[in-house]
C-alpha positions as CSV (number, residue, x, y, z in Angstrom):
1,M,-96.6,112.9,81.0
2,E,-93.4,112.8,80.8
3,R,-91.2,109.7,79.7
4,F,-88.2,108.3,81.8
5,L,-85.6,105.8,81.5
6,I,-84.9,103.2,84.4
7,V,-81.8,101.5,84.3
8,A,-82.2,98.7,87.1
9,V,-79.3,97.0,87.7
10,F,-79.3,93.6,90.0
11,R,-77.7,94.2,92.8
12,N,-74.6,91.9,93.7
13,G,-75.2,88.6,95.3
14,T,-78.9,88.6,94.3
15,N,-80.3,84.7,93.7
16,M,-81.4,84.5,90.4
17,D,-83.3,81.6,91.1
18,E,-85.6,83.9,93.4
19,V,-85.4,86.4,90.2
20,F,-87.1,83.5,88.1
21,A,-89.4,82.7,90.4
22,V,-91.3,85.8,89.6
23,R,-91.0,85.7,86.3
24,A,-94.7,85.3,85.6
25,E,-95.6,87.7,88.1
26,E,-93.2,90.4,86.8
27,A,-94.7,90.0,83.3
28,A,-98.3,90.2,83.9
29,R,-97.8,93.5,86.1
30,V,-95.6,94.8,83.3
31,A,-98.8,94.0,81.2
32,A,-100.9,96.0,83.4
33,L,-98.5,98.6,83.6
34,R,-98.8,99.1,80.0
35,S,-102.5,98.7,79.2
36,E,-102.6,101.6,81.9
37,G,-99.8,104.1,79.4
38,R,-97.6,103.7,82.5
39,I,-94.6,101.7,80.7
40,G,-93.3,101.7,78.0
41,A,-90.3,99.5,76.1
42,V,-88.5,97.6,78.5
43,H,-85.1,95.6,77.2
44,I,-83.2,92.7,79.3
45,S,-79.7,92.8,79.2
46,L,-78.9,89.3,81.2
47,A,-75.3,89.2,80.5
48,R,-75.1,92.9,82.5
49,H,-78.0,92.5,84.5
50,T,-79.7,95.5,83.8
51,V,-83.3,96.2,82.5
52,F,-84.3,99.2,80.9
53,I,-87.6,100.5,81.3
54,E,-89.7,103.1,79.8
55,V,-91.8,104.9,82.3
56,L,-94.6,107.5,81.7
57,A,-95.3,109.8,84.8
58,A,-96.0,113.0,85.7
59,H,-92.8,113.1,87.6
60,A,-89.4,111.5,88.7
61,K,-90.8,110.5,91.6
62,E,-93.9,109.1,90.2
63,A,-91.5,107.1,88.0
64,Q,-89.8,105.4,90.7
65,E,-93.3,104.9,92.7
66,I,-94.1,103.0,89.3
67,I,-91.0,100.9,89.6
68,A,-91.4,99.6,92.9
69,T,-94.7,98.0,91.9
70,L,-93.1,95.6,90.0
71,P,-91.6,92.2,91.8
72,M,-88.3,92.6,90.4
73,A,-88.2,96.2,91.6
74,Q,-86.8,94.5,95.3
75,W,-83.1,93.5,93.7
76,W,-82.7,96.1,91.7
77,D,-80.4,99.7,91.9
78,L,-82.3,102.4,89.7
79,E,-81.1,105.5,87.9
80,L,-83.4,107.4,86.6
81,Y,-82.8,109.4,83.4
82,P,-85.7,112.0,81.8
83,L,-86.3,111.6,78.0
84,I,-87.1,114.2,75.9
85,T,-87.6,114.4,71.8
86,P,-85.4,116.1,69.8
87,T,-86.6,118.4,67.5
88,I,-85.7,118.2,63.8
89,S,-85.6,121.5,62.1
90,E,-84.9,121.8,58.5
């Protein structure tokens, strides 16, 4: 499994009332993906209308497919970054 950081930015003009209307559905889907080991940390910056999501997937396309299952994904523009764990030598 590879790790990816998804940076999801709400598109300009997004009706945030519609977004808030699916909060419970979004939280339930995130919880399900977490229990499946597909999503790790989720961080939200309301001031910047940006969500940061750690995704565990076999490849980038699968990571994008996982994010697409989130109800709020319909309002996001995505950037995907493969992550590596740095090795520290002594």
